[in-house]
mmCIF file of the N, C-alpha and C atoms, coordinates in Angstrom:
data_MODEL
# 
_entry.id   MODEL 
# 
loop_
_atom_site.group_PDB 
_atom_site.id 
_atom_site.type_symbol 
_atom_site.label_atom_id 
_atom_site.label_alt_id 
_atom_site.label_comp_id 
_atom_site.label_asym_id 
_atom_site.label_entity_id 
_atom_site.label_seq_id 
_atom_site.pdbx_PDB_ins_code 
_atom_site.Cartn_x 
_atom_site.Cartn_y 
_atom_site.Cartn_z 
_atom_site.occupancy 
_atom_site.B_iso_or_equiv 
_atom_site.pdbx_formal_charge 
_atom_site.auth_seq_id 
_atom_site.auth_comp_id 
_atom_site.auth_asym_id 
_atom_site.auth_atom_id 
_atom_site.pdbx_PDB_model_num 
ATOM 1   N N  . MET A 1 1  ? -9.577 5.902   23.552  1.00 0.00 ? 1  MET A N  1 
ATOM 2   C CA . MET A 1 1  ? -8.890 5.110   22.452  1.00 0.00 ? 1  MET A CA 1 
ATOM 3   C C  . MET A 1 1  ? -8.693 5.708   21.744  1.00 0.00 ? 1  MET A C  1 
ATOM 4   N N  . HIS A 1 2  ? -7.245 5.498   20.892  1.00 0.00 ? 2  HIS A N  1 
ATOM 5   C CA . HIS A 1 2  ? -7.109 6.536   20.020  1.00 0.00 ? 2  HIS A CA 1 
ATOM 6   C C  . HIS A 1 2  ? -7.847 5.786   18.504  1.00 0.00 ? 2  HIS A C  1 
ATOM 7   N N  . ALA A 1 3  ? -7.982 7.229   17.341  1.00 0.00 ? 3  ALA A N  1 
ATOM 8   C CA . ALA A 1 3  ? -8.458 6.278   16.025  1.00 0.00 ? 3  ALA A CA 1 
ATOM 9   C C  . ALA A 1 3  ? -7.427 5.621   15.320  1.00 0.00 ? 3  ALA A C  1 
ATOM 10  N N  . ARG A 1 4  ? -7.224 5.008   14.558  1.00 0.00 ? 4  ARG A N  1 
ATOM 11  C CA . ARG A 1 4  ? -6.549 4.388   14.002  1.00 0.00 ? 4  ARG A CA 1 
ATOM 12  C C  . ARG A 1 4  ? -6.040 5.215   12.738  1.00 0.00 ? 4  ARG A C  1 
ATOM 13  N N  . ASP A 1 5  ? -4.936 5.409   12.260  1.00 0.00 ? 5  ASP A N  1 
ATOM 14  C CA . ASP A 1 5  ? -4.300 5.794   11.081  1.00 0.00 ? 5  ASP A CA 1 
ATOM 15  C C  . ASP A 1 5  ? -4.365 4.569   10.224  1.00 0.00 ? 5  ASP A C  1 
ATOM 16  N N  . THR A 1 6  ? -5.218 5.244   9.117   1.00 0.00 ? 6  THR A N  1 
ATOM 17  C CA . THR A 1 6  ? -5.209 4.740   7.775   1.00 0.00 ? 6  THR A CA 1 
ATOM 18  C C  . THR A 1 6  ? -4.798 4.980   6.624   1.00 0.00 ? 6  THR A C  1 
ATOM 19  N N  . SER A 1 7  ? -3.440 4.698   5.996   1.00 0.00 ? 7  SER A N  1 
ATOM 20  C CA . SER A 1 7  ? -3.494 5.032   4.406   1.00 0.00 ? 7  SER A CA 1 
ATOM 21  C C  . SER A 1 7  ? -3.002 4.117   3.402   1.00 0.00 ? 7  SER A C  1 
ATOM 22  N N  . ARG A 1 8  ? -3.227 4.581   2.242   1.00 0.00 ? 8  ARG A N  1 
ATOM 23  C CA . ARG A 1 8  ? -3.297 3.658   1.252   1.00 0.00 ? 8  ARG A CA 1 
ATOM 24  C C  . ARG A 1 8  ? -1.809 3.621   -0.069  1.00 0.00 ? 8  ARG A C  1 
ATOM 25  N N  . VAL A 1 9  ? -1.482 2.487   -0.933  1.00 0.00 ? 9  VAL A N  1 
ATOM 26  C CA . VAL A 1 9  ? -0.639 3.014   -1.612  1.00 0.00 ? 9  VAL A CA 1 
ATOM 27  C C  . VAL A 1 9  ? -1.484 1.969   -2.989  1.00 0.00 ? 9  VAL A C  1 
ATOM 28  N N  . THR A 1 10 ? -1.463 3.332   -3.455  1.00 0.00 ? 10 THR A N  1 
ATOM 29  C CA . THR A 1 10 ? -1.819 2.574   -5.020  1.00 0.00 ? 10 THR A CA 1 
ATOM 30  C C  . THR A 1 10 ? -1.357 2.736   -6.484  1.00 0.00 ? 10 THR A C  1 
ATOM 31  N N  . ALA A 1 11 ? -1.509 1.502   -6.799  1.00 0.00 ? 11 ALA A N  1 
ATOM 32  C CA . ALA A 1 11 ? -0.582 1.264   -8.332  1.00 0.00 ? 11 ALA A CA 1 
ATOM 33  C C  . ALA A 1 11 ? -1.713 0.917   -9.252  1.00 0.00 ? 11 ALA A C  1 
ATOM 34  N N  . THR A 1 12 ? -0.846 1.009   -10.741 1.00 0.00 ? 12 THR A N  1 
ATOM 35  C CA . THR A 1 12 ? -1.446 0.284   -11.843 1.00 0.00 ? 12 THR A CA 1 
ATOM 36  C C  . THR A 1 12 ? -1.187 -0.621  -12.449 1.00 0.00 ? 12 THR A C  1 
ATOM 37  N N  . ASP A 1 13 ? -1.211 -1.999  -12.999 1.00 0.00 ? 13 ASP A N  1 
ATOM 38  C CA . ASP A 1 13 ? -0.805 -3.068  -13.502 1.00 0.00 ? 13 ASP A CA 1 
ATOM 39  C C  . ASP A 1 13 ? -0.355 -2.152  -15.191 1.00 0.00 ? 13 ASP A C  1 
ATOM 40  N N  . PRO A 1 14 ? 0.494  -2.991  -15.695 1.00 0.00 ? 14 PRO A N  1 
ATOM 41  C CA . PRO A 1 14 ? 0.297  -2.705  -17.703 1.00 0.00 ? 14 PRO A CA 1 
ATOM 42  C C  . PRO A 1 14 ? -0.501 -2.853  -18.008 1.00 0.00 ? 14 PRO A C  1 
ATOM 43  N N  . ASP A 1 15 ? -1.887 -3.644  -17.422 1.00 0.00 ? 15 ASP A N  1 
ATOM 44  C CA . ASP A 1 15 ? -2.686 -4.270  -17.979 1.00 0.00 ? 15 ASP A CA 1 
ATOM 45  C C  . ASP A 1 15 ? -3.852 -2.670  -18.482 1.00 0.00 ? 15 ASP A C  1 
ATOM 46  N N  . GLY A 1 16 ? -4.183 -1.793  -17.002 1.00 0.00 ? 16 GLY A N  1 
ATOM 47  C CA . GLY A 1 16 ? -4.229 -0.427  -16.543 1.00 0.00 ? 16 GLY A CA 1 
ATOM 48  C C  . GLY A 1 16 ? -5.377 -0.488  -15.181 1.00 0.00 ? 16 GLY A C  1 
ATOM 49  N N  . HIS A 1 17 ? -5.239 -2.535  -14.738 1.00 0.00 ? 17 HIS A N  1 
ATOM 50  C CA . HIS A 1 17 ? -6.094 -2.515  -13.314 1.00 0.00 ? 17 HIS A CA 1 
ATOM 51  C C  . HIS A 1 17 ? -5.197 -1.576  -12.139 1.00 0.00 ? 17 HIS A C  1 
ATOM 52  N N  . GLU A 1 18 ? -6.087 -1.004  -11.840 1.00 0.00 ? 18 GLU A N  1 
ATOM 53  C CA . GLU A 1 18 ? -5.251 -0.238  -10.046 1.00 0.00 ? 18 GLU A CA 1 
ATOM 54  C C  . GLU A 1 18 ? -5.093 -1.244  -9.453  1.00 0.00 ? 18 GLU A C  1 
ATOM 55  N N  . HIS A 1 19 ? -4.426 -1.225  -8.128  1.00 0.00 ? 19 HIS A N  1 
ATOM 56  C CA . HIS A 1 19 ? -4.073 -2.261  -7.215  1.00 0.00 ? 19 HIS A CA 1 
ATOM 57  C C  . HIS A 1 19 ? -3.976 -1.810  -5.954  1.00 0.00 ? 19 HIS A C  1 
ATOM 58  N N  . THR A 1 20 ? -4.604 -1.679  -5.094  1.00 0.00 ? 20 THR A N  1 
ATOM 59  C CA . THR A 1 20 ? -4.782 -1.225  -3.915  1.00 0.00 ? 20 THR A CA 1 
ATOM 60  C C  . THR A 1 20 ? -4.065 -1.655  -2.155  1.00 0.00 ? 20 THR A C  1 
ATOM 61  N N  . VAL A 1 21 ? -3.324 -1.552  -1.270  1.00 0.00 ? 21 VAL A N  1 
ATOM 62  C CA . VAL A 1 21 ? -2.730 -1.923  -0.732  1.00 0.00 ? 21 VAL A CA 1 
ATOM 63  C C  . VAL A 1 21 ? -3.350 -0.683  0.840   1.00 0.00 ? 21 VAL A C  1 
ATOM 64  N N  . HIS A 1 22 ? -4.093 -1.455  1.584   1.00 0.00 ? 22 HIS A N  1 
ATOM 65  C CA . HIS A 1 22 ? -4.539 -0.340  2.841   1.00 0.00 ? 22 HIS A CA 1 
ATOM 66  C C  . HIS A 1 22 ? -3.058 -1.038  3.912   1.00 0.00 ? 22 HIS A C  1 
ATOM 67  N N  . VAL A 1 23 ? -2.932 0.459   4.283   1.00 0.00 ? 23 VAL A N  1 
ATOM 68  C CA . VAL A 1 23 ? -1.955 0.566   5.533   1.00 0.00 ? 23 VAL A CA 1 
ATOM 69  C C  . VAL A 1 23 ? -2.754 1.237   6.854   1.00 0.00 ? 23 VAL A C  1 
ATOM 70  N N  . THR A 1 24 ? -2.810 0.074   8.063   1.00 0.00 ? 24 THR A N  1 
ATOM 71  C CA . THR A 1 24 ? -3.579 0.227   9.067   1.00 0.00 ? 24 THR A CA 1 
ATOM 72  C C  . THR A 1 24 ? -3.148 0.068   10.185  1.00 0.00 ? 24 THR A C  1 
ATOM 73  N N  . GLY A 1 25 ? -3.157 1.276   11.374  1.00 0.00 ? 25 GLY A N  1 
ATOM 74  C CA . GLY A 1 25 ? -2.733 1.276   12.500  1.00 0.00 ? 25 GLY A CA 1 
ATOM 75  C C  . GLY A 1 25 ? -1.145 2.232   12.746  1.00 0.00 ? 25 GLY A C  1 
ATOM 76  N N  . ALA A 1 26 ? -0.930 1.899   13.940  1.00 0.00 ? 26 ALA A N  1 
ATOM 77  C CA . ALA A 1 26 ? 0.310  2.739   13.757  1.00 0.00 ? 26 ALA A CA 1 
ATOM 78  C C  . ALA A 1 26 ? 1.089  2.439   14.705  1.00 0.00 ? 26 ALA A C  1 
ATOM 79  N N  . GLY A 1 27 ? 2.257  3.700   14.128  1.00 0.00 ? 27 GLY A N  1 
ATOM 80  C CA . GLY A 1 27 ? 4.059  2.854   15.291  1.00 0.00 ? 27 GLY A CA 1 
ATOM 81  C C  . GLY A 1 27 ? 3.795  1.791   14.962  1.00 0.00 ? 27 GLY A C  1 
ATOM 82  N N  . ALA A 1 28 ? 4.276  1.148   15.837  1.00 0.00 ? 28 ALA A N  1 
ATOM 83  C CA . ALA A 1 28 ? 4.697  -0.175  15.536  1.00 0.00 ? 28 ALA A CA 1 
ATOM 84  C C  . ALA A 1 28 ? 4.320  -1.697  15.054  1.00 0.00 ? 28 ALA A C  1 
ATOM 85  N N  . ARG A 1 29 ? 2.760  -0.926  15.096  1.00 0.00 ? 29 ARG A N  1 
ATOM 86  C CA . ARG A 1 29 ? 1.693  -1.987  15.020  1.00 0.00 ? 29 ARG A CA 1 
ATOM 87  C C  . ARG A 1 29 ? 0.781  -2.141  13.288  1.00 0.00 ? 29 ARG A C  1 
ATOM 88  N N  . ARG A 1 30 ? 1.732  -1.657  12.724  1.00 0.00 ? 30 ARG A N  1 
ATOM 89  C CA . ARG A 1 30 ? 1.025  -2.050  11.271  1.00 0.00 ? 30 ARG A CA 1 
ATOM 90  C C  . ARG A 1 30 ? 0.107  -2.788  10.367  1.00 0.00 ? 30 ARG A C  1 
ATOM 91  N N  . GLN A 1 31 ? -0.465 -2.764  9.902   1.00 0.00 ? 31 GLN A N  1 
ATOM 92  C CA . GLN A 1 31 ? -0.981 -4.023  9.293   1.00 0.00 ? 31 GLN A CA 1 
ATOM 93  C C  . GLN A 1 31 ? -1.400 -3.490  7.660   1.00 0.00 ? 31 GLN A C  1 
ATOM 94  N N  . LEU A 1 32 ? -0.857 -4.203  6.919   1.00 0.00 ? 32 LEU A N  1 
ATOM 95  C CA . LEU A 1 32 ? -1.557 -4.419  5.181   1.00 0.00 ? 32 LEU A CA 1 
ATOM 96  C C  . LEU A 1 32 ? -2.299 -5.212  4.779   1.00 0.00 ? 32 LEU A C  1 
ATOM 97  N N  . HIS A 1 33 ? -3.342 -4.835  3.849   1.00 0.00 ? 33 HIS A N  1 
ATOM 98  C CA . HIS A 1 33 ? -4.227 -5.618  3.182   1.00 0.00 ? 33 HIS A CA 1 
ATOM 99  C C  . HIS A 1 33 ? -4.497 -5.107  2.042   1.00 0.00 ? 33 HIS A C  1 
ATOM 100 N N  . CYS A 1 34 ? -4.053 -6.177  1.288   1.00 0.00 ? 34 CYS A N  1 
ATOM 101 C CA . CYS A 1 34 ? -4.153 -5.781  -0.899  1.00 0.00 ? 34 CYS A CA 1 
ATOM 102 C C  . CYS A 1 34 ? -5.989 -5.908  -0.968  1.00 0.00 ? 34 CYS A C  1 
ATOM 103 N N  . ASP A 1 35 ? -6.274 -5.341  -1.545  1.00 0.00 ? 35 ASP A N  1 
ATOM 104 C CA . ASP A 1 35 ? -7.989 -5.292  -2.128  1.00 0.00 ? 35 ASP A CA 1 
ATOM 105 C C  . ASP A 1 35 ? -7.586 -6.140  -3.107  1.00 0.00 ? 35 ASP A C  1 
ATOM 106 N N  . SER A 1 36 ? -6.824 -6.531  -4.085  1.00 0.00 ? 36 SER A N  1 
ATOM 107 C CA . SER A 1 36 ? -6.936 -6.886  -5.268  1.00 0.00 ? 36 SER A CA 1 
ATOM 108 C C  . SER A 1 36 ? -7.098 -8.844  -4.714  1.00 0.00 ? 36 SER A C  1 
ATOM 109 N N  . CYS A 1 37 ? -6.034 -8.813  -3.728  1.00 0.00 ? 37 CYS A N  1 
ATOM 110 C CA . CYS A 1 37 ? -5.517 -10.890 -3.630  1.00 0.00 ? 37 CYS A CA 1 
ATOM 111 C C  . CYS A 1 37 ? -5.689 -10.968 -2.284  1.00 0.00 ? 37 CYS A C  1 
ATOM 112 N N  . ASP A 1 38 ? -6.558 -10.415 -1.153  1.00 0.00 ? 38 ASP A N  1 
ATOM 113 C CA . ASP A 1 38 ? -6.647 -10.565 -0.226  1.00 0.00 ? 38 ASP A CA 1 
ATOM 114 C C  . ASP A 1 38 ? -5.092 -10.561 0.783   1.00 0.00 ? 38 ASP A C  1 
ATOM 115 N N  . TRP A 1 39 ? -4.157 -10.536 0.163   1.00 0.00 ? 39 TRP A N  1 
ATOM 116 C CA . TRP A 1 39 ? -2.813 -10.753 1.252   1.00 0.00 ? 39 TRP A CA 1 
ATOM 117 C C  . TRP A 1 39 ? -2.510 -9.933  2.403   1.00 0.00 ? 39 TRP A C  1 
ATOM 118 N N  . THR A 1 40 ? -2.656 -10.765 3.399   1.00 0.00 ? 40 THR A N  1 
ATOM 119 C CA . THR A 1 40 ? -2.203 -9.384  4.712   1.00 0.00 ? 40 THR A CA 1 
ATOM 120 C C  . THR A 1 40 ? -1.371 -9.432  5.522   1.00 0.00 ? 40 THR A C  1 
ATOM 121 N N  . ARG A 1 41 ? -0.653 -8.706  5.819   1.00 0.00 ? 41 ARG A N  1 
ATOM 122 C CA . ARG A 1 41 ? 0.597  -8.932  6.413   1.00 0.00 ? 41 ARG A CA 1 
ATOM 123 C C  . ARG A 1 41 ? 0.706  -8.070  7.813   1.00 0.00 ? 41 ARG A C  1 
ATOM 124 N N  . ALA A 1 42 ? 1.548  -8.534  8.709   1.00 0.00 ? 42 ALA A N  1 
ATOM 125 C CA . ALA A 1 42 ? 1.760  -7.079  9.895   1.00 0.00 ? 42 ALA A CA 1 
ATOM 126 C C  . ALA A 1 42 ? 3.048  -6.711  9.451   1.00 0.00 ? 42 ALA A C  1 
ATOM 127 N N  . ALA A 1 43 ? 3.940  -4.884  9.412   1.00 0.00 ? 43 ALA A N  1 
ATOM 128 C CA . ALA A 1 43 ? 5.217  -4.506  9.178   1.00 0.00 ? 43 ALA A CA 1 
ATOM 129 C C  . ALA A 1 43 ? 5.508  -3.782  10.351  1.00 0.00 ? 43 ALA A C  1 
ATOM 130 N N  . GLN A 1 44 ? 6.227  -3.742  10.952  1.00 0.00 ? 44 GLN A N  1 
ATOM 131 C CA . GLN A 1 44 ? 6.990  -2.893  12.281  1.00 0.00 ? 44 GLN A CA 1 
ATOM 132 C C  . GLN A 1 44 ? 7.054  -1.711  11.445  1.00 0.00 ? 44 GLN A C  1 
ATOM 133 N N  . PHE A 1 45 ? 8.023  -2.259  10.520  1.00 0.00 ? 45 PHE A N  1 
ATOM 134 C CA . PHE A 1 45 ? 8.768  -0.933  9.482   1.00 0.00 ? 45 PHE A CA 1 
ATOM 135 C C  . PHE A 1 45 ? 8.619  -1.185  8.062   1.00 0.00 ? 45 PHE A C  1 
ATOM 136 N N  . LEU A 1 46 ? 8.652  0.227   7.849   1.00 0.00 ? 46 LEU A N  1 
ATOM 137 C CA . LEU A 1 46 ? 8.632  0.801   6.483   1.00 0.00 ? 46 LEU A CA 1 
ATOM 138 C C  . LEU A 1 46 ? 6.883  -0.199  5.616   1.00 0.00 ? 46 LEU A C  1 
ATOM 139 N N  . PRO A 1 47 ? 6.465  0.193   6.530   1.00 0.00 ? 47 PRO A N  1 
ATOM 140 C CA . PRO A 1 47 ? 5.417  -0.564  5.256   1.00 0.00 ? 47 PRO A CA 1 
ATOM 141 C C  . PRO A 1 47 ? 4.685  0.026   3.899   1.00 0.00 ? 47 PRO A C  1 
ATOM 142 N N  . TRP A 1 48 ? 5.057  0.878   3.851   1.00 0.00 ? 48 TRP A N  1 
ATOM 143 C CA . TRP A 1 48 ? 4.970  1.639   2.675   1.00 0.00 ? 48 TRP A CA 1 
ATOM 144 C C  . TRP A 1 48 ? 5.651  1.282   1.780   1.00 0.00 ? 48 TRP A C  1 
ATOM 145 N N  . LEU A 1 49 ? 7.432  0.506   2.259   1.00 0.00 ? 49 LEU A N  1 
ATOM 146 C CA . LEU A 1 49 ? 7.848  0.161   1.147   1.00 0.00 ? 49 LEU A CA 1 
ATOM 147 C C  . LEU A 1 49 ? 7.383  -1.094  0.956   1.00 0.00 ? 49 LEU A C  1 
ATOM 148 N N  . LYS A 1 50 ? 7.149  -2.090  2.213   1.00 0.00 ? 50 LYS A N  1 
ATOM 149 C CA . LYS A 1 50 ? 6.586  -3.243  1.992   1.00 0.00 ? 50 LYS A CA 1 
ATOM 150 C C  . LYS A 1 50 ? 5.550  -3.306  0.408   1.00 0.00 ? 50 LYS A C  1 
ATOM 151 N N  . ALA A 1 51 ? 4.402  -2.374  1.089   1.00 0.00 ? 51 ALA A N  1 
ATOM 152 C CA . ALA A 1 51 ? 3.379  -2.471  -0.242  1.00 0.00 ? 51 ALA A CA 1 
ATOM 153 C C  . ALA A 1 51 ? 3.752  -1.968  -1.316  1.00 0.00 ? 51 ALA A C  1 
ATOM 154 N N  . GLU A 1 52 ? 4.092  -1.306  -1.442  1.00 0.00 ? 52 GLU A N  1 
ATOM 155 C CA . GLU A 1 52 ? 4.980  -1.064  -2.571  1.00 0.00 ? 52 GLU A CA 1 
ATOM 156 C C  . GLU A 1 52 ? 5.762  -2.298  -3.042  1.00 0.00 ? 52 GLU A C  1 
ATOM 157 N N  . GLU A 1 53 ? 6.182  -2.829  -2.450  1.00 0.00 ? 53 GLU A N  1 
ATOM 158 C CA . GLU A 1 53 ? 7.277  -4.627  -3.234  1.00 0.00 ? 53 GLU A CA 1 
ATOM 159 C C  . GLU A 1 53 ? 6.516  -5.639  -3.259  1.00 0.00 ? 53 GLU A C  1 
ATOM 160 N N  . HIS A 1 54 ? 5.230  -5.344  -2.790  1.00 0.00 ? 54 HIS A N  1 
ATOM 161 C CA . HIS A 1 54 ? 3.726  -6.952  -2.697  1.00 0.00 ? 54 HIS A CA 1 
ATOM 162 C C  . HIS A 1 54 ? 3.624  -6.000  -4.350  1.00 0.00 ? 54 HIS A C  1 
ATOM 163 N N  . LEU A 1 55 ? 2.908  -4.962  -4.435  1.00 0.00 ? 55 LEU A N  1 
ATOM 164 C CA . LEU A 1 55 ? 2.148  -4.324  -5.731  1.00 0.00 ? 55 LEU A CA 1 
ATOM 165 C C  . LEU A 1 55 ? 2.869  -4.916  -6.898  1.00 0.00 ? 55 LEU A C  1 
ATOM 166 N N  . ALA A 1 56 ? 4.171  -4.742  -6.661  1.00 0.00 ? 56 ALA A N  1 
ATOM 167 C CA . ALA A 1 56 ? 5.044  -4.921  -7.971  1.00 0.00 ? 56 ALA A CA 1 
ATOM 168 C C  . ALA A 1 56 ? 5.691  -6.888  -8.174  1.00 0.00 ? 56 ALA A C  1 
ATOM 169 N N  . GLU A 1 57 ? 6.208  -7.037  -7.031  1.00 0.00 ? 57 GLU A N  1 
ATOM 170 C CA . GLU A 1 57 ? 5.817  -8.487  -6.954  1.00 0.00 ? 57 GLU A CA 1 
ATOM 171 C C  . GLU A 1 57 ? 4.761  -9.472  -7.998  1.00 0.00 ? 57 GLU A C  1 
ATOM 172 N N  . THR A 1 58 ? 4.080  -8.588  -6.616  1.00 0.00 ? 58 THR A N  1 
ATOM 173 C CA . THR A 1 58 ? 2.793  -9.430  -7.195  1.00 0.00 ? 58 THR A CA 1 
ATOM 174 C C  . THR A 1 58 ? 1.368  -9.208  -8.207  1.00 0.00 ? 58 THR A C  1 
ATOM 175 N N  . HIS A 1 59 ? 1.551  -8.165  -8.662  1.00 0.00 ? 59 HIS A N  1 
ATOM 176 C CA . HIS A 1 59 ? 1.045  -7.950  -9.169  1.00 0.00 ? 59 HIS A CA 1 
ATOM 177 C C  . HIS A 1 59 ? 1.222  -7.020  -10.451 1.00 0.00 ? 59 HIS A C  1 
ATOM 178 N N  . ARG A 1 60 ? 2.621  -6.818  -10.835 1.00 0.00 ? 60 ARG A N  1 
ATOM 179 C CA . ARG A 1 60 ? 3.510  -6.889  -11.444 1.00 0.00 ? 60 ARG A CA 1 
ATOM 180 C C  . ARG A 1 60 ? 2.958  -4.635  -11.980 1.00 0.00 ? 60 ARG A C  1 
ATOM 181 N N  . ALA A 1 61 ? 2.660  -3.889  -10.536 1.00 0.00 ? 61 ALA A N  1 
ATOM 182 C CA . ALA A 1 61 ? 2.287  -2.803  -10.453 1.00 0.00 ? 61 ALA A CA 1 
ATOM 183 C C  . ALA A 1 61 ? 3.361  -1.863  -10.227 1.00 0.00 ? 61 ALA A C  1 
ATOM 184 N N  . ALA A 1 62 ? 3.500  -1.009  -10.975 1.00 0.00 ? 62 ALA A N  1 
ATOM 185 C CA . ALA A 1 62 ? 4.608  0.231   -10.206 1.00 0.00 ? 62 ALA A CA 1 
ATOM 186 C C  . ALA A 1 62 ? 3.504  1.452   -9.459  1.00 0.00 ? 62 ALA A C  1 
ATOM 187 N N  . ALA A 1 63 ? 4.208  1.631   -7.886  1.00 0.00 ? 63 ALA A N  1 
ATOM 188 C CA . ALA A 1 63 ? 3.679  2.568   -7.053  1.00 0.00 ? 63 ALA A CA 1 
ATOM 189 C C  . ALA A 1 63 ? 3.772  3.669   -7.880  1.00 0.00 ? 63 ALA A C  1 
ATOM 190 N N  . GLY A 1 64 ? 2.632  4.768   -7.301  1.00 0.00 ? 64 GLY A N  1 
ATOM 191 C CA . GLY A 1 64 ? 2.445  6.186   -7.969  1.00 0.00 ? 64 GLY A CA 1 
ATOM 192 C C  . GLY A 1 64 ? 2.387  6.046   -9.124  1.00 0.00 ? 64 GLY A C  1 
ATOM 193 N N  . THR A 1 65 ? 2.116  5.285   -9.990  1.00 0.00 ? 65 THR A N  1 
ATOM 194 C CA . THR A 1 65 ? 1.019  5.369   -11.059 1.00 0.00 ? 65 THR A CA 1 
ATOM 195 C C  . THR A 1 65 ? -0.569 5.352   -11.411 1.00 0.00 ? 65 THR A C  1 
ATOM 196 N N  . GLY A 1 66 ? -1.036 5.256   -9.833  1.00 0.00 ? 66 GLY A N  1 
ATOM 197 C CA . GLY A 1 66 ? -2.754 4.767   -9.770  1.00 0.00 ? 66 GLY A CA 1 
ATOM 198 C C  . GLY A 1 66 ? -2.884 6.757   -9.065  1.00 0.00 ? 66 GLY A C  1 
ATOM 199 N N  . HIS A 1 67 ? -4.017 6.732   -9.188  1.00 0.00 ? 67 HIS A N  1 
ATOM 200 C CA . HIS A 1 67 ? -4.939 8.327   -9.278  1.00 0.00 ? 67 HIS A CA 1 
ATOM 201 C C  . HIS A 1 67 ? -3.740 8.898   -7.960  1.00 0.00 ? 67 HIS A C  1 
ATOM 202 N N  . PRO A 1 68 ? -3.823 10.117  -7.821  1.00 0.00 ? 68 PRO A N  1 
ATOM 203 C CA . PRO A 1 68 ? -3.176 10.190  -6.398  1.00 0.00 ? 68 PRO A CA 1 
ATOM 204 C C  . PRO A 1 68 ? -4.926 10.622  -5.875  1.00 0.00 ? 68 PRO A C  1 
ATOM 205 N N  . ASP A 1 69 ? -4.537 10.432  -4.006  1.00 0.00 ? 69 ASP A N  1 
ATOM 206 C CA . ASP A 1 69 ? -5.568 10.655  -3.050  1.00 0.00 ? 69 ASP A CA 1 
ATOM 207 C C  . ASP A 1 69 ? -4.686 10.596  -1.655  1.00 0.00 ? 69 ASP A C  1 
ATOM 208 N N  . PRO A 1 70 ? -5.374 11.905  -1.421  1.00 0.00 ? 70 PRO A N  1 
ATOM 209 C CA . PRO A 1 70 ? -4.594 12.262  0.228   1.00 0.00 ? 70 PRO A CA 1 
ATOM 210 C C  . PRO A 1 70 ? -4.170 11.966  0.998   1.00 0.00 ? 70 PRO A C  1 
ATOM 211 N N  . GLY A 1 71 ? -4.717 10.573  0.935   1.00 0.00 ? 71 GLY A N  1 
ATOM 212 C CA . GLY A 1 71 ? -4.713 9.416   1.855   1.00 0.00 ? 71 GLY A CA 1 
ATOM 213 C C  . GLY A 1 71 ? -3.296 8.601   0.970   1.00 0.00 ? 71 GLY A C  1 
ATOM 214 N N  . THR A 1 72 ? -3.302 8.388   0.647   1.00 0.00 ? 72 THR A N  1 
ATOM 215 C CA . THR A 1 72 ? -2.004 7.660   -0.410  1.00 0.00 ? 72 THR A CA 1 
ATOM 216 C C  . THR A 1 72 ? -0.575 8.221   -0.246  1.00 0.00 ? 72 THR A C  1 
ATOM 217 N N  . ALA A 1 73 ? -0.097 7.284   -0.248  1.00 0.00 ? 73 ALA A N  1 
ATOM 218 C CA . ALA A 1 73 ? 1.551  7.313   0.848   1.00 0.00 ? 73 ALA A CA 1 
ATOM 219 C C  . ALA A 1 73 ? 2.866  7.372   -0.873  1.00 0.00 ? 73 ALA A C  1 
ATOM 220 N N  . PRO A 1 74 ? 3.990  8.526   -0.706  1.00 0.00 ? 74 PRO A N  1 
ATOM 221 C CA . PRO A 1 74 ? 4.407  8.830   -1.948  1.00 0.00 ? 74 PRO A CA 1 
ATOM 222 C C  . PRO A 1 74 ? 5.010  7.462   -2.324  1.00 0.00 ? 74 PRO A C  1 
ATOM 223 N N  . ALA A 1 75 ? 5.477  7.573   -3.757  1.00 0.00 ? 75 ALA A N  1 
ATOM 224 C CA . ALA A 1 75 ? 6.048  6.755   -4.242  1.00 0.00 ? 75 ALA A CA 1 
ATOM 225 C C  . ALA A 1 75 ? 7.533  6.671   -3.836  1.00 0.00 ? 75 ALA A C  1 
ATOM 226 N N  . SER A 1 76 ? 8.337  5.638   -3.552  1.00 0.00 ? 76 SER A N  1 
ATOM 227 C CA . SER A 1 76 ? 9.833  5.343   -2.802  1.00 0.00 ? 76 SER A CA 1 
ATOM 228 C C  . SER A 1 76 ? 10.434 6.678   -3.608  1.00 0.00 ? 76 SER A C  1 
ATOM 229 N N  . GLY A 1 77 ? 11.499 7.094   -3.182  1.00 0.00 ? 77 GLY A N  1 
ATOM 230 C CA . GLY A 1 77 ? 12.129 8.431   -3.641  1.00 0.00 ? 77 GLY A CA 1 
ATOM 231 C C  . GLY A 1 77 ? 11.629 9.895   -4.317  1.00 0.00 ? 77 GLY A C  1 
ATOM 232 N N  . THR A 1 78 ? 10.318 9.894   -3.570  1.00 0.00 ? 78 THR A N  1 
ATOM 233 C CA . THR A 1 78 ? 9.428  11.628  -3.788  1.00 0.00 ? 78 THR A CA 1 
ATOM 234 C C  . THR A 1 78 ? 9.137  11.616  -2.464  1.00 0.00 ? 78 THR A C  1 
# 
């Protein structure tokens, strides 16, 4: 059995609160989970983009503004 791949997308809202969406799984079986609001979603394609959209729409947080982390996916366009 293979270990599950895990990464995360972190963003900071205008009030300075950090929000994190974890991306787990591999291939077409990825799962997204937001630490801030317990939002979860299965994502077959572009899971990091869907995580960024959740952070922007729900928490008004811009991805790529959180603390850099080796397990963090880069923001769109980088």
